[in-house]
C-alpha positions as CSV (number, residue, x, y, z in Angstrom):
1,M,-22.4,-59.4,-20.2
2,F,-25.5,-57.2,-20.8
3,P,-28.6,-59.3,-20.1
4,V,-31.3,-59.6,-22.8
5,F,-34.7,-58.0,-22.7
6,A,-37.9,-58.2,-24.7
7,Y,-38.3,-55.8,-27.6
8,G,-41.9,-56.4,-28.5
9,Q,-41.7,-60.2,-28.9
10,E,-37.9,-60.3,-29.5
11,L,-34.9,-60.4,-27.2
12,L,-32.1,-57.8,-27.2
13,G,-28.6,-57.9,-25.9
14,W,-25.1,-56.6,-26.7
15,Q,-24.9,-59.1,-29.5
16,F,-27.2,-57.0,-31.6
17,L,-24.6,-54.2,-31.6
18,D,-21.8,-56.7,-32.3
19,G,-23.5,-57.5,-35.6
20,N,-23.1,-53.9,-36.8
21,Q,-20.1,-52.0,-38.0
22,L,-19.8,-49.2,-35.4
23,D,-16.7,-47.0,-35.2
24,S,-18.0,-43.7,-33.9
25,Q,-16.9,-44.5,-30.3
26,K,-13.3,-44.4,-31.5
27,Q,-13.6,-40.6,-31.8
28,L,-16.4,-39.9,-29.4
29,C,-14.9,-41.8,-26.5
30,P,-11.6,-43.4,-27.5
31,D,-11.1,-44.8,-23.9
32,S,-14.1,-47.0,-24.3
33,D,-13.4,-50.7,-24.9
34,N,-17.0,-51.3,-26.2
35,K,-19.0,-50.0,-29.1
36,V,-20.7,-47.5,-26.8
37,C,-19.4,-44.7,-24.5
38,F,-21.4,-45.4,-21.4
39,T,-21.3,-49.2,-20.9
40,N,-22.0,-49.2,-17.2
41,A,-24.7,-46.6,-17.4
42,L,-26.5,-48.6,-20.1
43,E,-26.4,-51.7,-18.0
44,N,-27.8,-49.8,-15.0
45,I,-30.5,-48.0,-16.9
46,Y,-31.9,-51.0,-18.7
47,R,-31.7,-53.2,-15.6
48,E,-33.5,-50.6,-13.4
49,N,-36.2,-50.3,-16.1
50,N,-36.8,-54.0,-16.3
51,Y,-35.0,-54.2,-19.7
52,Y,-37.9,-52.4,-21.3
53,P,-37.2,-50.6,-24.6
54,L,-37.0,-46.8,-24.4
55,W,-37.4,-45.7,-28.0
56,L,-40.6,-47.3,-29.2
57,D,-42.1,-43.9,-29.7
58,E,-41.0,-42.8,-33.2
59,S,-41.4,-39.2,-32.3
60,F,-38.6,-39.6,-29.7
61,Q,-36.4,-41.2,-32.4
62,S,-37.1,-38.4,-34.9
63,E,-36.5,-35.7,-32.3
64,L,-33.1,-37.2,-31.2
65,L,-31.9,-37.5,-34.8
66,L,-33.1,-33.9,-35.6
67,Q,-31.1,-32.4,-32.6
68,L,-28.1,-34.5,-33.5
69,K,-28.1,-33.1,-37.0
70,S,-27.8,-29.6,-35.6
71,L,-24.8,-30.6,-33.5
72,V,-23.2,-32.5,-36.3
73,Y,-23.6,-29.7,-38.9
74,A,-22.0,-27.3,-36.5
75,E,-18.9,-29.5,-36.6
76,L,-18.3,-29.2,-32.9
77,V,-18.0,-32.9,-31.8
78,P,-15.5,-35.2,-33.6
79,G,-17.2,-38.6,-34.2
80,M,-20.8,-37.4,-33.7
81,D,-21.3,-37.4,-37.5
82,L,-20.3,-41.1,-37.5
83,R,-22.7,-41.8,-34.7
84,L,-25.6,-40.0,-36.5
85,N,-24.9,-42.1,-39.6
86,E,-24.9,-45.3,-37.5
87,L,-28.3,-44.4,-36.0
88,E,-29.8,-43.5,-39.3
89,K,-28.6,-46.8,-40.8
90,L,-30.0,-48.8,-37.9
91,S,-33.3,-47.0,-38.3
92,E,-33.4,-47.5,-42.1
93,N,-32.7,-51.2,-41.6
94,S,-35.5,-51.4,-39.0
95,D,-32.9,-52.7,-36.5
96,L,-34.8,-51.2,-33.6
97,R,-33.0,-53.4,-31.1
98,G,-29.6,-52.0,-32.0
99,F,-31.1,-48.5,-32.4
100,D,-32.5,-48.6,-28.9
101,L,-29.1,-49.3,-27.3
102,L,-27.2,-46.9,-29.4
103,A,-29.8,-44.1,-29.1
104,T,-29.7,-44.3,-25.3
105,D,-25.9,-44.2,-25.3
106,T,-26.0,-41.2,-27.8
107,L,-28.5,-39.4,-25.6
108,L,-26.0,-39.6,-22.7
109,A,-23.2,-38.4,-24.9
110,Y,-25.3,-35.6,-26.3
111,K,-26.3,-34.5,-22.8
112,S,-22.7,-34.5,-21.6
113,I,-21.8,-32.2,-24.5
114,V,-24.6,-29.8,-23.8
115,L,-23.7,-29.6,-20.1
116,Q,-20.1,-28.9,-21.1
117,V,-21.2,-26.1,-23.4
118,Q,-23.4,-24.6,-20.7
119,K,-20.5,-24.6,-18.3
120,K,-18.1,-23.1,-20.8
121,P,-20.1,-21.3,-23.5
122,R,-17.1,-19.6,-25.0
123,Y,-16.4,-22.9,-26.7
124,L,-19.1,-22.0,-29.2
125,F,-17.2,-18.8,-30.1
126,K,-13.6,-19.9,-30.3
127,G,-13.6,-22.9,-32.6
128,H,-13.1,-25.3,-29.8
129,K,-13.8,-29.0,-30.5
130,L,-16.0,-30.6,-27.8
131,R,-15.3,-34.1,-26.4
132,I,-17.1,-36.3,-23.9
133,P,-15.2,-35.8,-20.6
134,R,-13.7,-38.9,-19.0
135,Q,-15.4,-38.2,-15.7
136,T,-19.1,-37.5,-16.0
137,Y,-22.0,-37.8,-13.5
138,L,-24.1,-39.3,-16.3
139,G,-22.9,-42.7,-15.4
140,T,-25.0,-42.4,-12.2
141,I,-28.3,-42.1,-14.0
142,L,-30.2,-45.3,-13.2
143,S,-33.6,-44.9,-14.7
144,I,-34.9,-43.5,-18.0
145,S,-38.6,-43.6,-18.7
146,P,-40.6,-42.4,-21.7
147,K,-41.6,-39.3,-19.7
148,Y,-38.0,-38.7,-18.9
149,L,-37.1,-39.0,-22.6
150,S,-39.8,-36.5,-23.6
151,E,-38.7,-33.9,-20.9
152,E,-35.0,-34.5,-21.6
153,L,-35.2,-34.0,-25.3
154,Q,-37.2,-30.8,-24.8
155,Q,-34.6,-29.5,-22.4
156,L,-31.7,-30.4,-24.7
157,K,-33.3,-28.8,-27.8
158,P,-31.8,-25.5,-29.1
159,N,-34.1,-22.5,-28.5
160,V,-34.9,-22.1,-32.2
161,K,-38.3,-21.6,-33.8
162,R,-39.0,-24.2,-36.5
163,L,-35.8,-26.1,-35.9
164,E,-36.7,-28.7,-38.5
165,N,-37.0,-26.0,-41.2
166,A,-33.7,-24.5,-40.2
167,I,-32.0,-28.0,-40.4
168,E,-33.6,-28.5,-43.9
169,V,-32.0,-25.2,-45.1
170,A,-28.6,-26.3,-43.7
171,E,-28.9,-29.6,-45.5
172,E,-29.7,-27.9,-48.8
173,F,-26.5,-26.0,-48.6
174,I,-24.6,-29.2,-47.6
175,R,-25.8,-31.0,-50.7
176,L,-24.9,-28.2,-53.1
177,P,-21.7,-28.6,-55.1
178,S,-19.1,-25.9,-54.3
179,H,-19.5,-22.6,-56.2
180,N,-16.6,-20.8,-58.0
181,Y,-17.2,-17.2,-56.9
182,V,-14.2,-15.6,-55.3
183,A,-14.0,-12.3,-53.5
184,N,-10.6,-10.9,-54.8
185,K,-9.0,-8.6,-52.4
186,G,-8.4,-5.1,-53.8
187,A,-10.8,-5.7,-56.7
188,R,-12.8,-2.6,-57.8
189,V,-16.3,-1.9,-56.5
190,I,-18.9,-2.8,-59.1
191,R,-21.5,-0.1,-59.5
192,C,-24.9,-0.2,-61.2
193,G,-24.5,-0.8,-64.9
194,Q,-20.9,-2.0,-64.8
195,E,-19.7,-5.4,-65.9
196,I,-19.4,-8.0,-63.1
197,I,-16.1,-9.8,-62.8
198,H,-16.8,-13.6,-62.3
199,G,-20.4,-12.7,-63.2
200,H,-21.6,-16.2,-64.1
201,A,-20.3,-17.6,-60.8
202,M,-22.1,-14.8,-58.9
203,L,-25.3,-15.6,-60.8
204,E,-25.2,-19.2,-59.6
205,V,-24.8,-18.0,-56.0
206,L,-27.6,-15.6,-56.2
207,Y,-29.9,-18.2,-57.7
208,R,-29.0,-20.8,-55.0
209,Y,-29.9,-18.3,-52.3
210,G,-33.2,-17.7,-53.9
211,D,-32.5,-14.0,-54.7
212,L,-32.5,-14.6,-58.5
213,A,-35.5,-16.2,-60.1
214,F,-34.9,-19.4,-62.1
215,S,-36.2,-17.9,-65.3
216,D,-33.8,-15.0,-65.1
217,Y,-30.9,-17.3,-64.1
218,Q,-31.6,-19.5,-67.1
219,W,-31.6,-16.5,-69.5
220,L,-28.7,-14.7,-68.0
221,R,-26.3,-17.6,-67.8
222,Q,-26.4,-17.7,-71.7
223,Q,-25.2,-14.2,-71.9
224,P,-21.5,-13.6,-72.6
225,V,-21.2,-10.6,-70.3
226,I,-23.0,-10.1,-67.0
227,E,-23.8,-6.5,-66.0
228,N,-25.0,-5.2,-62.6
229,A,-28.3,-4.1,-64.0
230,G,-32.0,-5.2,-64.3
231,P,-32.8,-8.5,-62.5
232,V,-29.1,-8.9,-61.5
233,N,-29.1,-5.6,-59.6
234,D,-32.5,-6.5,-58.1
235,A,-31.0,-9.8,-56.9
236,I,-28.0,-8.1,-55.5
237,K,-30.2,-5.8,-53.5
238,A,-32.3,-8.8,-52.2
239,F,-29.1,-10.5,-51.2
240,Q,-27.9,-7.4,-49.4
241,R,-31.2,-7.1,-47.6
242,R,-31.0,-10.7,-46.3
243,N,-27.4,-10.2,-45.2
244,G,-28.0,-6.9,-43.3
245,L,-25.8,-4.9,-45.8
246,S,-26.4,-1.5,-47.4
247,V,-29.2,-2.1,-49.9
248,D,-27.7,0.0,-52.7
249,G,-27.0,-2.7,-55.4
250,I,-23.3,-1.8,-55.4
251,I,-21.0,-4.8,-55.1
252,G,-18.4,-3.7,-52.6
253,P,-16.1,-5.6,-50.2
254,S,-18.8,-6.7,-47.7
255,T,-21.2,-7.9,-50.4
256,K,-18.4,-9.8,-52.1
257,R,-17.3,-11.5,-48.8
258,Q,-20.8,-12.7,-48.1
259,L,-21.3,-13.9,-51.6
260,A,-18.0,-15.8,-51.5
261,L,-18.9,-17.8,-48.4
262,P,-18.7,-21.6,-49.2
263,Y,-22.1,-23.3,-49.1
264,K,-20.9,-25.8,-46.5
265,E,-19.6,-23.0,-44.4
266,V,-23.1,-21.4,-44.5
267,A,-24.6,-24.7,-43.3
268,R,-22.0,-24.9,-40.5
269,V,-22.8,-21.3,-39.4
270,I,-26.5,-22.0,-39.4
271,A,-26.1,-24.9,-37.1
272,L,-23.5,-23.2,-34.9
273,N,-26.0,-20.4,-34.2
274,Q,-28.6,-22.9,-33.3
275,Q,-26.3,-24.2,-30.6
276,R,-25.7,-20.6,-29.4
277,S,-29.5,-20.1,-29.0
278,R,-29.3,-22.3,-25.8
279,F,-28.3,-19.3,-23.7
280,G,-30.2,-16.5,-22.1
281,A,-33.8,-15.5,-21.4
282,D,-36.4,-16.3,-24.1
283,G,-39.0,-13.7,-23.1
284,S,-41.5,-16.3,-21.9
285,K,-41.7,-15.1,-18.3
286,R,-41.2,-11.3,-18.7
287,P,-40.1,-9.0,-21.5
288,V,-36.5,-9.4,-22.7
289,I,-34.3,-6.8,-24.4
290,K,-32.2,-8.7,-27.0
291,V,-29.2,-6.9,-28.4
292,N,-27.9,-8.8,-31.4
293,I,-24.4,-7.4,-31.9
294,P,-23.7,-8.4,-35.6
295,D,-27.2,-7.3,-36.6
296,Y,-26.8,-3.9,-34.9
297,S,-30.3,-4.3,-33.5
298,L,-32.2,-4.2,-30.3
299,R,-35.6,-5.9,-29.9
300,V,-37.9,-6.2,-27.0
301,T,-40.0,-9.4,-27.0
302,N,-42.5,-11.1,-24.7
303,Q,-44.3,-14.4,-25.3
304,E,-42.7,-14.4,-28.8
305,Q,-44.3,-11.1,-29.7
306,L,-42.2,-8.1,-30.8
307,L,-42.9,-5.1,-28.6
308,F,-40.2,-2.6,-29.6
309,E,-37.2,-2.4,-31.9
310,S,-34.4,0.0,-32.6
311,K,-31.0,0.3,-34.4
312,V,-28.0,0.2,-32.1
313,I,-24.3,1.0,-32.2
314,V,-22.1,-1.7,-30.7
315,G,-18.4,-2.1,-29.7
316,R,-15.7,-2.1,-32.4
317,A,-13.5,-5.1,-32.8
318,N,-10.7,-3.8,-30.5
319,R,-13.3,-2.8,-27.8
320,P,-16.1,-5.4,-28.3
321,T,-19.4,-5.5,-26.5
322,N,-19.4,-8.4,-24.0
323,L,-21.8,-11.2,-24.3
324,F,-23.8,-11.8,-21.1
325,S,-27.3,-11.9,-19.5
326,S,-28.6,-9.4,-17.0
327,S,-31.8,-7.5,-16.0
328,L,-32.5,-3.8,-16.3
329,N,-32.8,-2.3,-12.8
330,T,-32.1,1.4,-13.2
331,M,-32.7,4.2,-15.7
332,V,-31.0,7.6,-15.4
333,V,-32.6,10.5,-17.2
334,N,-30.3,13.5,-18.1
335,P,-27.2,11.5,-17.1
336,T,-23.8,12.9,-16.4
337,W,-20.8,11.5,-18.2
338,N,-17.5,10.6,-16.6
339,V,-14.9,11.0,-19.3
340,P,-12.9,7.8,-19.7
341,M,-9.1,7.9,-19.3
342,T,-8.2,7.4,-23.0
343,I,-10.6,10.2,-24.1
344,K,-9.4,12.4,-21.4
345,Q,-5.7,12.0,-22.4
346,K,-6.1,12.0,-26.2
347,D,-9.0,14.3,-26.8
348,V,-10.2,16.5,-23.9
349,I,-6.9,17.8,-22.5
350,P,-5.3,18.7,-25.9
351,K,-8.5,20.7,-26.8
352,V,-8.6,22.4,-23.4
353,K,-5.0,23.4,-23.8
354,K,-5.9,25.1,-27.1
355,S,-9.0,26.8,-25.8
356,R,-10.4,27.1,-22.3
357,E,-13.9,27.6,-23.8
358,Y,-14.0,23.9,-24.8
359,L,-15.1,23.0,-21.3
360,T,-17.9,25.6,-21.3
361,N,-19.0,24.6,-24.8
362,K,-19.1,20.9,-23.8
363,N,-20.7,21.6,-20.4
364,M,-17.8,19.9,-18.7
365,K,-16.2,20.5,-15.3
366,I,-13.1,19.3,-13.6
367,V,-13.4,17.2,-10.4
368,K,-10.6,16.2,-8.0
369,S,-11.3,12.4,-8.4
370,W,-14.2,10.0,-8.9
371,I,-14.3,9.6,-5.1
372,D,-13.8,13.2,-4.1
373,R,-15.9,15.1,-6.6
374,S,-15.1,18.5,-5.4
375,E,-14.8,20.9,-8.4
376,I,-11.4,22.3,-9.6
377,L,-11.7,25.6,-11.5
378,P,-9.9,25.7,-14.8
379,D,-8.1,28.9,-13.9
380,Q,-6.4,27.1,-11.0
381,I,-4.4,25.0,-13.5
382,E,-1.3,26.0,-15.4
383,W,-2.4,24.3,-18.7
384,S,0.8,25.0,-20.5
385,M,2.6,22.6,-18.0
386,V,0.0,19.9,-18.1
387,D,1.0,16.4,-19.3
388,P,-2.0,14.4,-20.4
389,E,-0.4,11.2,-19.1
390,T,0.0,12.5,-15.6
391,F,-2.9,14.9,-15.2
392,P,-4.4,14.0,-11.7
393,Y,-7.9,15.3,-12.1
394,E,-11.0,14.0,-13.9
395,F,-13.6,15.5,-16.3
396,Q,-17.3,15.2,-16.0
397,Q,-19.9,16.3,-18.5
398,G,-23.1,17.6,-17.2
399,P,-26.6,16.7,-18.4
400,G,-27.9,18.3,-21.6
401,P,-28.3,17.8,-25.3
402,T,-24.6,17.6,-26.0
403,N,-23.9,15.0,-23.3
404,A,-22.1,11.9,-24.8
405,L,-24.7,9.6,-23.2
406,G,-27.6,11.6,-24.6
407,R,-30.7,12.0,-22.6
408,V,-30.9,8.6,-20.9
409,K,-28.9,5.6,-19.9
410,F,-30.1,2.2,-18.9
411,L,-28.2,0.3,-16.2
412,M,-28.0,-3.4,-15.3
413,P,-25.7,-5.5,-13.1
414,N,-22.5,-6.8,-14.8
415,D,-18.8,-7.0,-14.4
416,Y,-17.9,-5.1,-17.6
417,A,-19.3,-1.5,-17.1
418,I,-21.6,-2.2,-20.1
419,F,-24.9,-0.3,-20.4
420,L,-27.4,1.0,-22.9
421,H,-27.6,4.7,-23.6
422,D,-28.8,7.5,-25.9
423,T,-26.4,9.6,-28.0
424,P,-26.4,13.1,-29.6
425,A,-24.5,11.7,-32.6
426,R,-27.6,10.8,-34.5
427,S,-26.0,10.6,-38.0
428,L,-24.1,7.5,-37.1
429,F,-27.3,5.5,-37.2
430,N,-27.4,6.2,-40.9
431,R,-24.4,3.9,-41.4
432,N,-25.0,0.3,-42.1
433,K,-22.0,-1.0,-40.3
434,R,-22.2,0.3,-36.7
435,N,-19.5,-1.4,-34.6
436,L,-18.2,2.0,-33.5
437,S,-18.4,2.3,-29.7
438,S,-16.0,1.4,-26.9
439,G,-18.2,-1.4,-25.7
440,C,-21.4,0.2,-24.5
441,V,-24.5,0.1,-26.7
442,R,-26.0,3.3,-28.2
443,V,-29.7,3.1,-28.9
444,E,-31.2,5.1,-31.7
445,K,-34.7,5.1,-30.2
446,A,-33.5,5.5,-26.6
447,E,-36.2,8.0,-25.7
448,E,-38.9,5.8,-27.0
449,L,-37.4,2.8,-25.1
450,A,-37.3,4.9,-21.9
451,Q,-41.0,5.6,-22.2
452,F,-41.8,2.0,-23.0
453,I,-39.9,1.0,-19.8
454,L,-41.7,3.6,-17.7
455,D,-45.1,2.4,-19.1
456,Y,-44.1,-1.2,-18.2
457,Q,-43.6,-0.1,-14.5
458,R,-47.4,0.5,-14.2
459,R,-46.7,2.9,-11.3
460,S,-48.7,6.0,-10.6
461,G,-46.7,9.1,-9.8
462,I,-43.9,8.5,-12.4
463,A,-43.7,11.5,-14.8
464,P,-43.6,11.0,-18.5
465,F,-40.1,10.8,-19.9
466,A,-40.5,14.0,-21.9
467,H,-41.3,15.9,-18.6
468,M,-38.3,14.5,-16.9
469,V,-36.0,15.5,-19.8
470,R,-37.3,19.1,-19.7
471,D,-36.3,19.5,-16.0
472,E,-32.6,19.2,-17.1
473,D,-31.8,17.7,-13.7
474,S,-30.3,14.2,-13.5
475,D,-33.0,11.8,-12.3
476,T,-32.5,8.2,-11.3
477,V,-35.5,5.8,-11.7
478,S,-35.3,2.5,-9.9
479,L,-37.2,-0.2,-11.9
480,A,-39.3,-2.5,-9.7
481,R,-40.5,-4.4,-12.8
482,R,-37.4,-5.5,-14.4
483,L,-36.7,-6.5,-18.0
484,D,-34.2,-9.2,-18.9
485,V,-31.3,-8.1,-21.2
486,E,-29.4,-10.4,-23.5
487,F,-26.3,-9.4,-25.4
488,M,-26.2,-12.0,-28.2
489,Y,-24.1,-12.8,-31.2
490,M,-26.3,-14.4,-33.9
491,T,-25.1,-14.4,-37.5
492,A,-27.6,-16.8,-39.1
493,W,-31.3,-17.5,-38.6
494,L,-34.6,-18.0,-40.4
495,D,-36.9,-15.0,-40.3
496,E,-40.7,-15.2,-39.9
497,N,-41.0,-16.1,-43.6
498,D,-38.4,-18.9,-43.4
499,R,-35.9,-16.8,-45.4
500,L,-32.3,-17.2,-44.4
501,Q,-30.8,-14.2,-42.7
502,L,-27.0,-13.9,-42.5
503,R,-24.8,-11.2,-40.9
504,E,-21.2,-10.4,-41.2
505,D,-19.0,-12.0,-38.6
506,I,-17.7,-8.7,-37.3
507,Y,-15.9,-10.2,-34.2
508,G,-14.6,-13.4,-35.9
509,Y,-16.5,-15.6,-33.5
510,D,-17.8,-17.8,-36.4
511,R,-14.3,-18.3,-37.8
512,P,-11.8,-17.7,-34.9
513,G,-8.9,-18.1,-37.3
514,S,-9.9,-15.1,-39.3
515,H,-9.7,-12.0,-37.0
516,P,-10.5,-13.3,-33.6
517,V,-11.7,-11.1,-30.7
518,D,-10.3,-12.2,-27.4
519,P,-12.7,-14.9,-26.0
520,E,-12.6,-13.2,-22.6
521,F,-15.4,-11.0,-23.9
522,V,-17.5,-14.1,-24.3
523,T,-18.6,-15.2,-20.8
524,L,-22.4,-15.4,-21.3
525,K,-22.4,-14.9,-17.5
526,D,-25.9,-14.5,-16.0
527,F,-26.4,-11.4,-13.8
528,R,-30.2,-11.7,-13.9
529,Y,-32.2,-11.5,-10.7
């Protein structure tokens, strides 16, 4: 039997939980024979702390409930929604004695979930439901003090600016009744001036997102026909801008899909992305390069300040860019390009068989192997007899303006042969949807990024990037002052003006049942040093 302890001038024991209808443990920890998950741990904690209450500070109570909401709205932990409701009810009824016991048990459950996610982060990308493991070291925790609570809540908190504001936005979507807009597959594209199918349902969605003014919504909803013109077209463009779509006012498949997202799904994705924010460097110690894959963007930040940004091209769905952390340690100016096997077989060899000048035009040479790079002259090969599948040699493209890697590549330790690089195919950055590569990330402003990194080195004797490029020779620069690199997958966040930003789920990580990418690409392994 759990002893009693003084809560202010009152006494507290297990009996104060017995008087409440508590069922969350049936899903959170079905093996428990009590109304809590960590019975023995609670007895140890309160005994070692002289049965002194832990949650007298209301700021601790509010912070715990706030963080639990993020976990609950992400729909990751069966039973945590019931536990949150129980805590809120105890708080509303001023049952601080019962709240104290249940809050401590919930903190232990919450910590065990966070530790589980940190160990296997791919759970946040494959629709996996999280459960409190039967065996957990949390039962060995003997003492929790107010100082411990403060530090623990801070460590457990998702790395999201203005978390409370983001939770409020999620709650607004949860409270909304379902909308009736449907993105019919195969439906025609609605251009400017054309009638909008399901126009009134679309108006309601645009209004709820804040892209259509209330006065315009009130007037338009009375109209028999809704056209993609005037304030409606302006609202469509505002919606597209917030969703990272082409801001053309044309209602195409991508715009329809984003408009059709159920409100409660939007709330879930907002909270899910908050949980994903736990991983990687935050730029508080040194600059960090953040590549957000569904946003097709690269940003360099330090101390929450934006230092550099660029558009990027990321891996397509069948060759996705891996998610991981690393640190930039090498930059290669005027790089050579080792032609990959698939491109060698399906592209290069067929073109060489048609015209030997292809190699000269592309500044390519043939090497015996990647280990023995002795050159093989094209005239030494009987091309009419070459089978692309069995061709024993390799192709290497020399430095220059047509090199597939452009003028610079940025290397970092990882197990996936992923790196950042320039590209001569500049027109691809004009596309809005840029999941086009085989995994590596192409940077639009690669040359500016190179100079930024050189400036950050603060070393005398390093030539400006433009001078290095003009030399045409391949030049490797070791980076003594490293920058962290994060390959992220964030599809929902609040911008600096607290406007909701959403991005298409291009890899299916938000909804794994839709078009999932193999979770092997989601390791979030840390290669930083």
